[in-house]
C-alpha positions in Angstrom: -75.8 83.6 98.7 -75.5 81.2 95.4 -73.2 81.7 92.8 -75.8 82.3 90.2 -77.3 85.0 92.0 -73.9 86.7 92.8 -73.5 86.3 88.9 -76.6 88.4 88.4 -75.9 91.2 91.0 -72.4 91.5 89.0 -74.0 91.8 85.5 -76.8 94.2 86.9 -73.7 96.0 88.0 -71.8 96.2 85.1 -74.8 97.4 83.0 -75.4 100.0 85.5 -71.8 101.1 85.2 -72.0 100.6 81.4 -75.7 103.0 80.9 -74.4 105.5 83.3 -70.9 105.4 81.3 -72.7 105.7 77.7 -75.3 108.7 79.1 -72.2 110.5 80.1 -70.6 110.0 76.3 -74.2 110.7 74.9 -74.4 114.2 76.8 -71.0 115.5 75.5 -71.9 114.1 72.2 -75.4 115.7 72.3 -74.4 119.4 72.9 -71.3 119.4 69.9 -73.9 118.2 67.5 -75.8 121.1 65.3 -76.0 123.2 62.8 -72.8 124.7 63.4 -71.3 121.5 65.1 -68.0 121.8 67.1 -67.6 125.4 66.7 -70.1 126.3 69.0 -68.2 124.1 71.8 -65.0 125.3 71.2 -65.6 129.0 70.9 -68.0 129.0 74.2 -65.1 130.9 76.0 -64.6 133.6 73.5 -68.2 133.7 71.7 -71.3 134.8 73.3 -73.6 133.6 70.9 -71.6 130.0 70.8 -72.3 129.7 74.6 -76.1 130.9 74.3 -76.3 127.9 71.7 -74.7 125.2 74.0 -76.1 126.2 77.0 -79.7 127.3 76.7 -80.6 125.1 73.7 -78.4 122.0 72.9 -77.5 121.1 76.8 -81.4 121.3 78.2 -82.2 119.4 74.9 -80.0 116.5 75.3 -80.6 116.4 79.0 -84.4 116.5 78.6 -84.1 114.0 76.1 -82.0 111.6 78.9 -85.0 112.3 81.2 -87.9 111.8 79.5 -86.2 108.5 78.2 -85.6 107.9 81.5 -89.7 108.3 82.4 -90.6 106.4 80.0 -88.5 103.3 80.5 -88.9 103.5 84.2 -93.4 103.5 82.7 -92.4 100.8 80.7 -90.4 98.3 83.1 -94.0 99.3 85.6 -96.5 98.8 83.1 -95.0 95.3 81.9 -94.9 94.3 85.6 -98.4 95.3 86.6 -100.3 93.4 83.5 -97.8 90.4 83.4 -97.1 91.4 79.8 -93.9 92.0 78.2 -95.6 93.8 75.4 -97.2 96.3 77.8 -96.2 99.8 77.2 -96.6 103.2 79.1 -99.2 104.2 76.9 -101.5 101.3 77.7 -103.8 103.0 80.0 -104.8 105.5 77.3 -102.7 108.1 78.3 -101.3 108.9 74.7 -104.5 109.1 73.2 -105.4 111.4 76.0 -102.9 114.1 75.5 -103.4 113.8 72.2 -107.1 114.9 72.0 -106.4 117.2 74.8 -103.1 119.0 72.5 -105.6 118.9 69.3 -108.4 120.7 71.2 -106.0 123.3 73.1 -104.7 124.1 69.4 -108.1 124.1 68.0 -109.6 126.2 70.4 -106.8 128.9 71.3 -104.9 128.1 68.1 -101.2 127.9 70.1 -99.0 125.3 68.3 -95.8 123.4 69.5 -93.9 125.4 66.8 -94.8 128.5 68.6 -91.6 130.1 71.0 -93.6 131.9 73.3 -93.7 130.8 76.7 -97.3 130.8 77.6 -98.1 129.0 74.6 -95.8 126.5 75.6 -96.9 126.3 78.8 -100.6 125.9 78.0 -99.4 122.9 75.4 -97.7 121.3 78.0 -100.1 121.6 81.0 -102.9 120.5 78.3 -101.0 117.4 77.4 -100.3 116.3 81.2 -103.9 116.9 82.1 -105.2 115.0 79.1 -103.0 111.8 79.8 -104.0 112.4 84.0 -107.5 112.1 82.8 -107.1 109.3 80.4 -105.9 107.2 83.0 -108.7 108.6 85.2 -111.5 107.4 82.6 -109.6 103.9 82.3 -109.6 103.4 85.9 -113.5 104.4 85.8 -114.6 101.7 83.0 -112.5 99.2 85.1 -114.1 100.1 88.3 -110.8 100.2 90.1 -107.9 98.6 89.5 -108.6 95.2 91.2 -109.1 93.0 88.0 -105.5 93.3 85.9 -107.7 92.2 83.0 -110.2 94.7 82.8 -108.0 97.3 83.2 -106.2 96.3 80.3 -109.2 96.3 78.3 -110.4 99.4 79.6 -107.3 101.1 78.6 -107.1 99.9 74.9 -110.8 100.8 74.7 -110.0 104.2 76.2 -107.4 104.9 73.9 -109.0 104.0 70.5 -112.1 106.2 71.7 -109.7 109.1 72.6 -107.5 108.7 69.7 -110.9 108.7 67.3 -112.0 112.0 68.7 -108.4 113.4 68.5 -108.7 112.7 64.7 -112.2 114.1 64.6 -110.9 117.6 66.0 -108.1 117.7 63.9 -110.6 116.8 60.5 -113.1 119.8 62.0 -109.8 121.6 62.4 -107.5 121.3 59.4 -105.4 124.2 59.6 -103.8 122.7 63.0 -103.1 119.6 61.4 -99.5 120.3 60.1 -98.9 121.8 64.0 -100.0 118.9 65.5 -97.7 116.8 63.3 -94.9 118.0 66.1 -96.4 116.6 69.1 -97.6 112.9 67.2 -94.2 112.3 65.6 -92.0 112.9 69.1 -89.6 115.9 69.4 -87.1 117.7 72.0 -86.6 120.1 70.4 -88.4 122.7 72.3 -87.6 121.5 75.9 -85.8 123.8 77.7 -84.7 124.0 81.5 -87.8 124.8 83.1 -89.1 121.0 81.2 -86.0 119.7 82.5 -86.4 120.7 86.1 -90.0 119.2 86.0 -88.9 115.9 84.4 -85.8 115.4 87.6 -88.7 116.2 90.2 -90.9 113.7 88.7 -88.4 111.2 87.8 -87.1 111.2 91.3 -90.7 110.9 92.8 -91.4 108.1 90.7 -88.4 106.1 90.9 -88.5 106.2 94.7 -92.2 105.1 94.5 -91.4 102.3 91.9 -88.8 101.0 93.9 -91.0 100.9 97.4 -93.6 99.0 95.3 -91.3 96.8 93.2 -92.1 94.2 95.7 -95.1 93.7 94.9 -94.2 93.9 91.1 -92.3 90.4 92.3 -95.0 89.1 93.6 -97.6 89.8 90.9 -94.7 87.8 88.5 -95.7 84.5 90.7 -99.5 85.2 90.5 -101.9 86.6 92.0 -102.9 83.7 94.2 -99.4 83.9 95.1 -99.1 87.7 95.7 -102.1 87.6 97.8 -101.1 84.7 100.2 -97.8 86.7 100.7 -100.0 89.5 102.4 -99.3 91.9 99.6 -102.3 94.8 99.7 -102.6 94.4 96.0 -105.5 96.8 95.2 -103.7 99.6 96.7 -100.5 98.9 95.1 -102.1 98.7 92.1 -103.5 101.7 92.3 -100.4 103.7 93.4 -98.3 101.7 90.6 -100.9 103.1 88.3 -100.3 106.6 89.4 -96.7 106.3 89.1 -97.5 105.0 85.7 -100.0 108.2 84.5 -97.4 110.8 86.5 -94.0 109.4 84.3 -95.9 108.7 81.0 -97.7 112.2 81.5 -94.3 114.3 82.3 -92.6 112.4 79.4 -95.3 113.3 76.5 -95.9 116.6 78.0 -92.5 117.5 77.2 -91.4 115.7 74.2 -94.6 114.4 72.2 -95.4 111.0 71.4 -92.1 108.7 71.1 -92.8 105.2 70.5 -91.5 102.1 71.7 -88.7 103.1 74.1 -91.0 102.2 77.1 -91.5 99.4 75.4 -87.9 98.0 74.1 -85.9 99.3 77.2 -87.0 96.5 79.9 -86.5 93.9 77.1 -83.1 95.5 76.3 -82.6 95.4 80.3 -84.0 91.1 80.7 -81.7 90.3 77.7 -78.7 90.7 79.3 -79.9 90.3 83.3 -82.4 88.5 85.0 -83.3 90.7 87.9 -85.9 91.7 90.6 -88.0 94.5 89.5 -86.5 96.8 91.9 -83.1 96.4 89.7 -85.4 96.1 86.7 -86.7 99.4 87.3 -83.8 101.3 88.0 -82.3 99.6 84.7 -84.9 100.2 82.4 -84.8 103.8 83.1 -81.2 104.1 82.1 -81.6 102.2 79.2 -84.6 104.4 78.2 -82.6 107.2 78.8 -79.8 105.8 76.8 -82.0 104.8 74.3 -83.9 108.2 73.5 -81.0 110.3 73.9 -78.9 108.2 71.4 -81.9 108.4 68.7 -82.4 112.6 69.6 -78.7 112.9 68.6 -79.1 110.7 65.5 -82.0 112.3 64.5 -80.3 115.5 64.5 -77.0 114.0 62.4 -78.5 112.0 59.9 -79.9 115.1 57.7 -78.2 117.8 59.2 -78.9 120.8 59.1 -82.6 119.6 58.7 -84.1 117.6 61.6 -85.9 114.3 61.6 -88.8 113.9 64.5 -87.1 111.7 66.8 -90.5 109.6 67.2 -90.0 108.2 63.7 -86.9 107.6 64.3 -87.5 105.6 67.5 -90.5 103.9 65.7 -88.0 102.4 63.1 -85.6 101.3 65.1 -87.7 100.0 67.9 -90.1 98.4 65.3 -87.2 96.3 63.5 -86.1 95.1 67.5 -89.2 93.7 68.3 -89.3 92.4 64.7 -85.8 90.5 65.1 -87.1 89.6 68.8 -90.2 88.1 67.4 -88.3 85.9 64.5 -85.5 84.9 67.2 -88.3 83.6 69.6 -89.9 81.9 67.2 -86.7 80.2 65.8 -86.1 79.3 69.0 -89.2 77.4 69.6 -89.2 75.7 66.1 -86.2 74.0 67.2 -86.8 73.2 70.5 
C-alpha cells in the first residue's frame, strides 16, 4: 500500500473516531438540555417525573435526531455519487415535496396535526409522509422511464418536486386551518420523536447502510464516468435502481419522523470530503456519522438558544448550512481566481 493511501486510511479512521466521540458527547449533552436543565438528570434516581422526562422525552429525541441526521447524511452521499453532482441532496427526486403533499392532504382530510399527541394521529402523519415520499420517487422514475439516463432522472426529479410542491401549497391555500399545523412539518422538528420512531429509524438505517455499502463500488465506477463503469462490467441499470431505492427509503424514513430538515444531507458529504478523500464505501459511513453529529448539534442548539422556547431545527440547519455553502463557494471562487 502506498504512503498517500495509508495516510488517507488513517485520516478516515481518525475522522470516524472523532465523529463517534462527538456523537457520545452530544448524546450526553442532549439529555441535559431542556426546560428543567440539569435538574432532571441529577434527580433521576429520586424523582419519577425527572426520570420520565429524561427517559421518555429527552433521550429518544436526542437519539432520534442522531438517527435522522445519519439517514440524511447517508442519502446525501448516495445522491451525490449517483448523480455525480456535489450539489445533489436527498430531496432531489421529489421525496420532500411528495411527503409535504401527503401530509397536507392528510391534515386537510382528517384534521390531524403534527402537534397532536394522540398515537393514532402521529402514526397517520408518519405513514402519510413516508408513503408520499416513496410515491414521489416512483413518479420520478416513471417520468424518467427508468434509471438508465442520469440526466433524465435528475430533470424528472426537479419537475416532480416543483409540481408536487405547488399542489401542496394549493392544498394549504384551500384549507387555511391546516397552515399553522403544517409549519411544524415544513420547518422540521424532533420534538415528537419517541422510542417507536427510533426503532424504525434504526432498522431503516441498518438496512440502508448495508445496501449502500455493498453497492459502493458502483458509485466508485460512476465517478470515473459511465463508459468506464460499463467497461468494468458493472450492471449499472440494476445498481442505479437499487441505489435509488436506498435513497428513497433513507430519505422517506427521516422525513416521516422529523419533517423537512434542509442542508444536512447536502453538507455532510462535503464536510467529509474536505477532510479526507476516500472511496464511496468509507464516504457513506463517514457522511452518515457527520450528518448525525450535525443534526444532533443543531437540535441541541435549537433547544438552548431561546430556552425555554425552541427554534425549529430545520430553520437552524438551513441558516447554518446555507452560510457554509456560501462560504464554500466563495473559497472555491477565490482559489480559481488565484490559479
